[in-house]
C-alpha positions, 0 to 999 in steps of 0.5 A, spaced: 801 580 080 802 586 085 797 587 091 795 593 094 791 594 101 787 601 103 784 603 109 778 608 109 782 614 109 785 613 102 792 610 105 795 605 101 800 599 102 803 595 097 804 588 099 810 584 099 811 579 093 805 575 093 807 567 094 800 565 091 794 568 089 787 566 086 782 571 083 775 569 081 771 572 076 764 569 074 757 570 074 754 566 079 754 565 086 758 566 090 760 573 087 767 574 084 773 573 090 780 573 091 785 570 096 793 572 096 798 570 101 805 573 102 810 573 108 809 577 114 813 583 117 811 586 124 810 593 121 805 590 117 800 589 123 797 596 123 796 596 115 792 589 116 788 591 122 786 598 118 785 595 111 778 594 108 779 594 100 784 590 096 787 592 089 791 587 084 795 590 078 798 586 073 803 588 067 801 595 070 793 594 069 788 593 075 785 586 074 781 586 081 778 590 086 775 588 092 773 588 099 777 585 105 773 580 109 779 577 113 786 576 114 789 570 117 796 569 120 800 562 120 807 561 124 810 554 122 816 551 120 817 556 113 816 562 118 810 567 118 805 568 112 799 572 111 793 570 107 787 575 105 781 574 102 775 578 100 770 579 095 768 584 089 765 591 091 760 594 088 761 601 092 768 603 087 764 603 081 768 608 076 762 607 071 756 604 068 755 602 061 748 600 060 742 599 055 735 601 054 731 596 058 723 593 058 719 596 063 717 591 069 709 591 070 710 588 077 717 587 080 718 585 087 723 585 092 724 580 098 725 583 105 733 581 106 735 581 099 742 584 097 742 589 093 747 585 088 741 580 087 736 585 086 740 589 080 741 582 078 734 579 077 731 586 075 737 586 069 735 579 068 727 580 068 727 586 064 733 586 060 735 579 058 742 580 061 746 579 067 750 585 070 757 584 071 764 588 073 770 589 068 777 589 071 777 596 073 770 597 076 766 599 070 759 596 071 756 593 065 749 593 064 749 592 056 749 585 055 756 585 053 760 578 053 767 581 053 773 577 050 773 571 047 779 566 048 780 560 044 783 554 046 785 548 041 791 543 040 796 548 039 795 551 046 799 550 052 794 547 057 797 545 064 790 543 067 783 542 066 776 542 070 770 541 068 764 543 072 756 542 070 752 545 076 745 545 077 744 550 082 739 555 081 736 552 075 728 551 076 724 545 073 717 547 074 713 554 076 706 553 078 702 560 077 696 561 081 690 566 080 684 566 084 682 559 083 685 558 076 693 555 075 697 554 070 704 550 070 710 552 066 715 546 066 723 546 064 723 540 060 730 539 058 732 540 066 726 535 068 729 530 063 735 530 066 732 529 073 732 536 076 727 537 081 727 545 083 719 547 083 717 554 085 710 557 086 708 565 085 701 568 084 699 571 078 697 578 079 694 584 074 699 586 070 704 580 070 704 575 064 705 568 064 711 569 058 715 573 064 715 566 067 717 562 061 723 568 060 725 566 067 726 559 065 730 560 059 735 564 062 735 559 068 736 553 064 
């Protein structure tokens, strides 16, 4: 894989041969991220200081574009190395693929929410989908799932990792409206011992099936 750095003026620097790289694509939190390392040379100081974007190529195709969060210089018995890490950027969107979404009777934005969280919750609430980026910066809002890869006994596997995360799953929602209340439960999650309750007020235009829809998406 080949890495490139760029600054706000459009100047691009090609990085030396990468010693290691770690690129993560996903739908959850934290957002997509990257980390690369390479040997340091004195003439890189200016580029490292000015760089604000990172792009990675593999076999001539862009596989990741992101914001540079930080870089780190390390000097030890192996010499001087640089480590750069960061996250995916929504500001370099090259195109948007979308579909028609239902109108939202009520959609609230909490003060301090990130733009990505607002977009994600709107798509989940109104379109029963989650937004995601392609490798070349296309924002997908159409519910497409991408390519499928099959791993079987004929596949050469060098390592396996299994993760079962419960972060973000809601077990129970209490809906109140002028003295009346209703509870919607995620029975499957509660049966596993899950306990993450939420409360909300039911106002004109809101319907209980939206809460049930939210629970299904988070299950």
